[in-house]
N, C-alpha and C positions, 0 to 999 in steps of 0.2 A: 693777454687777458686783463681786462680793466678791473680794478679793485677800488672801492670807495665805501666808507662806512656811513655816509650821509644819505639817508633814504630820500631826501628832497632832491638829490641829483639823480637823473636817470642813469641806471647802471646796465650796461650791456655786457653780459657775462660770458656768453658762449663764444669760443673760438671757431666753432663749426660754421657759424653764419658770418661769412666774410663779405657777402654782398648785401647791402641794404635793399630792402624791397621798395619799389616805387610807391610813393604816397598816393592813395586813391580812395575816393569816397565809396566805390563799389563794394558792397558787402558790409560796410560799416554803419550804414544808415540806421540799422536796427538798434545800435547802441547810442546813437546821438541823443535820443530823448531819455535814455536810462541814466547816463553819466551825470553826476552832480558834482560840481566843483565847490567844495565847502571851504570856508575860511579855517585857518588853523585854530585849534582850541585855545582859549584864553591862557596866557602864560607860557605857551610853547613857542620858542623862538625858531626862526627858519633854520638855524644851525644847531638845533638841539641834538644832544647825543641820543642815538636810537636806544630804545629799551633793550633790544637784543641785537647783537652784531655777529654775523657769521664771517669767519676768516678762514678761507680755504677749507671749509668744513665738509667732511665726508662721513657717510654712515655706511657700514659694511654689515651684511649678513654672511658670516663666514668669509669667503673670498669674494663674494659678489658685492660690488660697489653700487648701492642703491641710490645714494646721493653723492654727487661728484663735485668736490671742491667749490662749494657755494660761497660767494662773497656778496653779502647783502646786509641791510639793516631793517629792523622792524620799527617803524616810526613811533615816537613817544605820543601816547594818548590819541592816536589815529587808528584807522582800520586798514590792515594789510591783507589782501586776498592772495591765495596761492591757487593757481589753476593749472590744468594740464590733463592729458588723457590718463586713464586708469593705468596704474603701475609706473607712473613717472617719478615717484618718490616724494610727492607733496605731503602725504600724511606722515611718512617717515620723518621728513624734516620737521614738521610741526611737533610730533611726539618726542623728538630728540630734545626740544627746548626744555622740557621739564623731566627729562630722562626716563620717560616711559619705555624707551627702548632698552633700558636695563633689564626689563622683564623678559626679554627675548633671548634665549640661549644662542651664543655665538655672535651676538650683535656687538660691534665696537665702532669707535669713531676715530677720526683723524682731523687735525686742525683745531680750531677753537670756535666755541659758541659762548659769546660773552654776554653775561647778564649782571647788572648792578656792578660792573667793573671787574668781575671775576669770571674765569673760565668755568662754565657749568660742569665740565668734566675734569676739573682740576682736583687735586687731593684735598684742598681746603674746603670744598663744597659740602655742606650739610644737606643731603637730599630731602630730609623732612622739612627743613627751613625753606628749601627751594620750592617745594610743592605747596607750601603755605602761601608763597608769594605769587605763584602761577596757578590760576584756576584752569580747569579743563572741562569741556562739554563735548560729549561724544556723539557719534552718528545716530545711534538709537537711544532714546530716553532710557536711563538706567536708575530709576529711583530705588531706594532701599525698601524692602517690605516692612516699612514702619509707617507711622503717622506722618502727615505733611509737616507738622511741627518738628518731629524728631529728625526728619530728613535734613531740614535746614540747620537744626541745632547741632548736628553731628560734629561738624568741623570745630566750631567754637568750644564745644565740650571737650573734644579730644585734645586739641592743641593748647587751649588756654584754661580749661577747667571752668569755663563761664557757666553761671547758673542764675536762677531767680529772675528778678525784673530786668537785669542787664541782658540776660539771654533772650527774654521775651522781646526786648527792643531790637536786638540784633536780628531775630527771626522776622519781625515785622519789617524792618528796614530792607532786609534782603528780598523778601517777597514783594515789597513795593518796588524795589529796584528791578525786579523781574516782571513787573506789571501783572502780578498775580494776586496781590493782597485782597483786592475787592472781591475776587471770585472765591476765595477760600477762607476768609477771616472768620466765618461762622462754622467752619468744619476743620479746624486745624488739627484736631486729634483723631480724624478719620484716616483710614489707610490710603496711602498715596497711590496704591495700585489700582484704585477705583477711579482715578482721574483719566481724562482723555489724553491721547498721545501728545497733543500740543501743550496741554497743561503740564504733563509730566516733564516735557523738555524745558519748559519755563521753570519748573521746580528744580530741575538739575542746574539751571543757570542761577537760581536763587541760592542753591547749595554752594555753588562756586563763589558767589559774591559774599557769602556769610563769613568767609575767612579774610575778607578785605584784601584781595590780591592787588598787585600792580598790573598784572598782565592776565588776560583771559584768552585761552586757546579754544577755538571751535573747529571740530573735525566733522565737516559736512553735517551741521546740526539740523538741517531741514530736509534731508534726503528721504526720510521716512514719514514726512508729514504731508497733510493735505494743503492745498493752496492757501486757505484762510489761515491756518496755523503758521505756514511759512511766512506770510505777510506780517503776522504779529511778531515773529522772531526777528525779522528784518527791521521792523520798526523799533524793537527793543535794542538791537545792536546799534542803531542810529542814536538812540537815547544814551546808551552807555559810552559812546564815543565822547572823548573829552574828559571822562572820569577815569577810564581805564585804557591801557594799550590793548588792542585786539588784533589777533591774527586768526584768519579763517580759511580753511580749505573748503573749496566748493567745486563741484562739476558743472554748476549752473553759471554760465558766463554772464547771463543777464543779471543774475544775483550779484556777482562780483562787481559788475558795472554800477549797479544801483547803490551798494552799501559801502564800497571801499574807497580809500584815498590813494592807495598804492596797490599795484598788482604785480605778482611774480608769475611768469609763465615758465613751467618746467616741462622738460621732455627727455625721457630716458635718463633720468637722474641729473641732468644738467639744468642749471638756471639759464634759460635762453635769453630772457629779457625781463627787466625790472624797471618800472617807471611809474609816473603818475597814472592813475587809472584812465583818465580821459585821453592821455596820449597813447597808452598801450592799445586801447580799444578803437581808436579812431585814426591814429597815425603811427602804427607800429614801425619799428626800425628794421625788423628782420622778416624775411620771407616766411620762415616757419611760424612765427607769431601771426602774421597776416593770414596764412592758410588755416591755422587753428581757429582763430576768432571768427573767420568767415565760414567755418564749417566744412572745409575741404578735407580735413582728416580729424581723427580723434573721436 
């Protein structure tokens, strides 16, 4: 099993795939126009330490191993997509980064998930501090039944006791960062539940940004949205790249091809292949990856 913490190096993780698939253009042409090779963000070196590093990391629900000995890195200030069929462990892996799995009875981990130099599951980790540094956006928009302003202000008020003009500026900056300010600046104190689904999801992104995280996790953020709202979220993620490290779980392979720099393909809890997005979608190393991205299963 190959192990490396540098996401800039293609990582072939699964021992099950021993025979590399023949490179072929058949079935991959649909991704050729989708994949964009972006330059590295300013100030990010080729050998930069990943924001998150998994070392033989597993997640269990009771005795069931949902994520199996993953070795990978989430690239600093770039976008990493996690794809795979339903039930493959991709959301579990994502949620484990900020210990959302702690909320599930019987869930436990093995190995290491390293963030900011420390094991997320080590005894020294302050979970409140961790979740201040790692923002989370879920599959369905989940605004609080409060005003637009109070939704965004919630985190800064809770964690830092921020108020007054300083809080006003944080709210405005977060809404601008989520490409929502111009749409809501004249109705900040109206109830967020009256917003459209796409606006609510961008509000949730603004809420995540308001605490100034290092890393933002997206768990299928567009699966419940219409195509127009989906496009706006994808454009927003492209704008956030370079400012934040982003990891996104998606069922939409075209979406992964469009917005990510790296892609992990998971199957039955294993990380089968991890490489630059352009390589994984056009010249995958393993047959299972080839079959999945060309629609032959999953």
